Every structure is written in structure tokens, then in C-alpha cells.
N, C-alpha and C positions, 0 to 999 in steps of 0.2 A: 504494500500500500504506500503510495506516495501522497504526501500532504503538503500543500503550499499555503502559507498564511501571509496575506498582504493587506495593506491599509491605505486610506487617504483621509486627510483632514481638510480637504477643500470644503468651504462653507456652502457651496452650491451643489445640491444633490446630484444633478446629472453629470457635473464634472467629476464629483467624487466617485460615482459609479463607473464612469468612463475610465478613470485612472486605475481603479481596482481591476476592471476588465483587461486593461493593457498589461497589468502585472500577473494576471491569472494564467495558469497553465492551460494548454490546449487539451481538449478531449476529456475533461474531468467528468466524474460520474455523479457527484453530489456536492452541494455547497451549503455552508452556513454563513449568514451575514449578521453581524452586530451593527446596528444602525442608530446613530444618535437621535434622541427625541427632538433635537433642534431642527431636524429636517421635517418637511411636511409629510406625515405618514400616508396621506391619501395618494401621494405621487410615487411612493416607493415601488409598488408592483409594476406600474407602467414603465418606470425608468429602468428597472432591472430587465424587463422584457425587451425594451428598446435596445439596450446594450448587449444583452446576452442571448436574446431569443428565448426559445422554450427550453428551460432547464429545470432540473429537479433541485429544489432548494427550500430551506427554512430560514426566515429572518426574524429578528426581534429587536425591539427598542432597548437600548442600554446606554447609560452614561459613559461607560468605558469598557474596553475589552482588551484581551491580551494577544499581542502579536509576538509570539515567542518570548523574548526577554524584555519586551517593551509594553508599557501600558499606554493605550491609545485613547485619549479623551476627545469627545465632541467630533467624531468622525465615523468612518465605516471600516470595519475589519471583515475581510472575507477569508473563509477557510475552505479550501478546495480539496476534495478527495478523489483520487484515481486508484481504483482497486486493481489488484494484480490477478485475482481469481474470478472467474465467472460465477462462482458460488457466493461471492460477497454481494449482498443485496441490502437495500434500505426500504423500509416500509414506515408509514406514519399514521398516527391517530391524531386527528385535529378536532378540537372542540371549542366553540365560542359560546358566548352568552351564558356562562356558568352562573348559577344562582342557588339559593337555598332550596327553591322549589324543585329543581331538577337534579339535586345532588345525588339522590339514590340511583336515578337512571344512569348518571355519568359513572358512578362507581361500578355498576354492572357492565357498562360498555368498556371501561378500562380493564376489568377482569377478563372479559371476553377477548379483548385485543391482546392481552399479555399471556393468555392461555396458550401453551405450546411454545412460548418464547422464553422459557426458563433459563436457557443457556445463552440467550442473546443479550447484547448490550442495549439497554433501553434508557435513552437520555430524555429527560423531561425538561422543558423550558416553559415557564408560565408567567402570567401576570399575577399580581397580588390579589386583584379583584376585590378590593375592600375587605380582605381577610377571608374570602370564600375559598381560595385555593388552599391556604394552610389548613383550614378546617377539613376540607375534602381529603387532603393528603393524610392527615392524622387519622381520620376515620378509616381510610383505605388501609393504612398500615395495621390497624387493629384487626380489621377483617381478614387481611392476608395472614396475620399471625394465628387467628382463630381457626381459619380453614387450612392452615399448613401450606399456603401458597408461597413457594420459594422462588422469587423472580427478582432480577435486578431492576431498580428504578433509581437513577442517579441524575442530579441536575440542579437547577436553581430557579429562583423567582427573579425576574428582571428588575433591576434597580433604576428608577427614573427620578427626576428632580423632585425635591420637596416643595410644596406650596401650601401655606397655612397649616403646617404640621401634618400634611397628608401627602402620600406619594402621588405624583402625577400619573395619570393612566398610561400604561404601556401597551404597545400593540405588537402582534406577531404577524408574520407574512408567510404564506405558503403557496408556491406555484401560481402566483398571480392574484391571490386573494388576501384581504386584510382580515385578521382575526382579532376581534374585540372581546374583552372580558373572557379570555380563554387561555388555552395551553396546547402544546404539541408534545407528543411522545414520538421520538425517533428510534426505531428499532433496527439495529445493525446485526446481520447474520454473518457467520463465518469469521468471527473475530474472537480472539482470546483477550481477556481483560482482568485486571484486579484494581481495587481502589482502596484508599485509606482516607480517614478523616483526621485532620490535625487541628489542635486547638491551642495548646501551650498555656494552660491556666494553672494557677495555684488552687488546689481544692481543699484548703484548710479552714474555710470559714464555717460559721454556724449553719445548722440545718433547720429549716422551717417546714411546717406542714400547711398546705393551702386549705383553709377552712371555709372560705367563701370566695367564689369567683364567678365571672361571667365571660367565659371564653378567653379574651385577651386582657381582662381586667381582674386584678386581685384586690378584694376588699378586706380580707382578713388573713393573717398569718398567725398560726398557733392561737386562734381565737381572739386575736387583738387587731385593731385597725392597722392596715398594712402601710399606710402612707407615712408613718413615722420613720420607716427604714430609709427611704431615699433622702429624707430631710437630714437624718442623722449622718448619712454618708457624705452629703454635701456640706454639712456643718454650717459655717457662716457664709457660704457662697450663695449669692442670689440665684434662685432657681429659674433663670431665664431659659428660653428654648435652646440657646447656644450652650449654656452651662449644663443643661440636662444631658448633653451628649457625653459629659464626663462620667456618667453612670454606665456607659458602654464598657468602662474598665472594670466594672464589678457586676458581671453577669450572674444569673442563677443557673445552676446545673440541675436538671431533673434527674434524680437518682432512683435506682431500683432497690430491691431488697438486699442486694449484695453491696450496696453503696457505690455501684458503678454508675457513671454518668451516661445517660441515654441521649440527652439533647441539652443544648444551651439555649437560654432565653435572655435577650438583652432588654433592658428597661427603655421603653420609648418615651414615657412621660409619667407624670403623677399629679394628683390633686390632693385636696384634703380628704377625699373619700376613697381613692384607689391608686394602685400602681398599674400602669398600662404597659404591656409587653409587646414585642414584635412577633411573638408566636403564641399559640394557644396553650393554656394550662387547664387542668381539671382539678376539681375538689378532691382532696386526699393525696394529691401528688406531693412528694417531698422535694424541697429545693435547697441546694447547698449554695450559699453565697461564696463567690469565688473572685479572684483577682487576676487580671491579665497584664502582662508587660510585653513590650515589643521584643525585647531580647529573648524572653522565654518563648515567644511565638516563633522566632527564627530558629532557635535551637530545636524546637519540636518539628518544624518544617523540615530541617535537615535530617533529623532522625527518621521522620516519616518517609521521606524520599529514599533514603538509603535502605530502609526496611523493604519498601516496595520494589526497588530495583533488585535487591538480593533475592527476593522471593519470586519475582516475575521473569527476570532475565531481559532478553532483547525487547526493546520498546520501539514500535513504529511511530507512535503519536500519543499525545496526552491531552486530556481535558482537565481544566481547573475551574472549580466553582468556589468563589471566595467571598465572604460577607463584606458588605460595604463598610460596616463598622470596623472591620479588620484593617481596611485601607486607612482609616483615620488613626488607629492605634499604632500601626506600623510606621507611619510618618516617613522618615528617611530610609526605612528598610522596605518600602513598598516594592521597588523593582528588585530588590535582593531576593525576595521570596520566590518570584517566578524565575529569576536567574538560577536559583538553587534547583528548582524542579527541572529546568531545561538541562543544566549541566549534569546533575546526578542521574537523571533518567536518560540523558543523551538522546533527546527526541524533541521535535517541534511541539509547541504548546499553544492551545487556543482555549479561551474561557472568558469569564467576565465577573465583575463584582455584582453580588446578588443581594436580594432583600430576603434571603432565606435559602438554605442549602438543603437538598433532598438526598438522603442516603441512609442506609442501615447502619446502626451503631448498637453493638451488643445484641445483634440479631433482630432489631426492631427498626422498621421503616418509619422515619420521623422527619419533621422539619427542624433544621438547626439554625442557630444564629452564631455569629462570631467564629465560625470554623472555616477551614479550607479543605475542600474535597478534591483529591487528585486521582485521576483515572489513567492507568497505563493500558495501552491498546496495542495489539499486534494481530495482523491478518494471518489467517491460516494458509500457508503456502503449499502448493502441490509440488512434490518432487518429480 
């Protein structure tokens, strides 16, 4: 499998797509496009069709994406796959207009799509959909565990600009269509793969039990009003929206009976009545307050990449889905993390900063915050 990743930061959409086309390889089989929300989403399908003709692709809105060792902001990053074996195929499940009303139908459709694809690499890219996708994914993970469905589902929720403390809507694109309030699952056959989830957190903080919650909002911890905790963490700092991002350095870890962390949750905001998180929590879940440092993140990234390389061997290509809160915390180490992945895996890398990462941890499929999920991929070659 040959993979070529190219980019353009031209502020005019048609010129950016044209530049990406000029850099793209000939005769590719499938393409992924990360497209800045600054471009008019309505024009994306027609512009791609004008430059590339009829191609098999998936695109998505994203503030920034990874072009190997480079983070590209406010532009387009194209990832082009050319497969070596005729057995290597790509299929897609596309869903728009996700809502609470059709959640059960969509879960059944996903299960049907993934049935028989247990050994395939299934990449999901989704919009946040005002919290609907994280809820859908968490419910799906519990159903898969209950039914014993063992399938890979790895990916991320696209991160778009904040406006009035809310994520701007993100769009996906598939073969000439705009997908609104939805997600795409891309299923690759004839690939070997392994993945790891890196965090780099200190897990020595106190443990709390959620005693009153409403999906993303915690009202009580250990039977007491929850809002005292972020105020205590910020101490004398004025809790403005900017300063509330300091709470990204103190995430909650959802822990199981063995005190293993299954998922991380970052504090989004708080009021006198509740703490709001960037991922759902349920009553009765136990949360360990943790601390993250950029140096520990980088150490864990290096350890994770080395472990993956030693276990997997030769890598053709790698995906990376990394939390946008991680981008802030890493600061000057932002590029160093993806450079470590590229150097230690010795492979090209494509990915993006997410608003939630999708991966199994300790055997459970969950939404994560503040993690970096790295996927090593190799095509199965015929001798």
C-alpha cells in the first residue's frame, strides 16, 4: 500500500483543491480530505468533482490535520491510498440527521454494517451533533459488550471552532454529497492493524462517585454538590471561559472495579449547580481526579509508539486521532508528538485533532477525551 499525504493552505477553496490535486499521486484508489471550516462547505463537493472527477472519497471539517510530521491549520490535507492487492477494498456506512428519535434505528444499522467485518479496520469520523454522537457511541459500546460483538471501531469526532461556548457545526462529505449532523464509518478489508491509546496522566488523585447526573452534567459527587470541585481547583483564579480551559489539566478518569481507567473526561464548564463535561457520564460511575503534564504526555507517547512498533512490526501507514485539549497542553511539544509517531513507526501519518476519540480501552468501546489514539496499518501482500 502506498500512501501520499499532501496539503494546501490557500485561502480560496478551488485553488487549495487544485494545489492538492497537483500534488496527489496518479491512479489512487481512495482519498480522505480534512477541510477547514473556513471554506464554504456547500462548495466542497462540486470543487472536488471539478478537480478530481468521480473519485471514491470521504471528507470532513476540521480545524487542523496532520501531514506526517506537520500540523496543518486552516487548510486542506489530502490522504491518498493506492492499494497493492486487488483484495484490498473500502466500503462505507454514511448517516446524516442523527437525533435522539432515530438513535435505536442507527444502532441497529451500525451493527448490521459491522457484522462480518470483525477482522476489518473500521474508522469512524463524526460530528459532535450537540452531544448525540457521544451518547450513541457509548450506548453502542455497551450493547456490543453485552452481545459479545468483537469488532474494531476507531476514530474521532471532528473539532471545529468554538462560538458562544459551543462547537460550530461540522460537516462531512462523501462522493459528492454533504453530510449534516452525521458520521461515516470507513471499513478497510485486507489490512492488518493494531492500535494503542496514550494519555500520560498522573492517576493519584481522589476518587468520587457520581450520585446525580444528566448525561454531560454532574450535579453531585459523593452526595455533595459537584460545583465546589472546579472552584477549588481554580482557587483564586477568575472562572472566565478562557481560564476554565485550565481545568483540561485535571481530567476525570472513569475507573472500573479493578481501578483501571476506561475513559477520560475533560471539564468543559461549570456553574453553581453542575460540572459540564465533554463526554457523557452515568450515575454510579467512579471518577478519579487526575493531572496531566506535557512532559509526561510525550514520555507516554514515546513508550506507546515503541510498544506498538515492537508488537506490530512493519508499518505501511498510521492514523492518529488526538484530543484538541491535548494540543493546548502540549504547547511547544505539539509537533514533537506526531514526529515521534512518524519516526518510531517509520511510516507516513494522517489524522486530526478531535473533540473526542473513539477506541476500546480495557476491552470496552468508549468515547475518550485528552488521549491520543495511534493506529498502525499494513496491507496484506500476496507473495
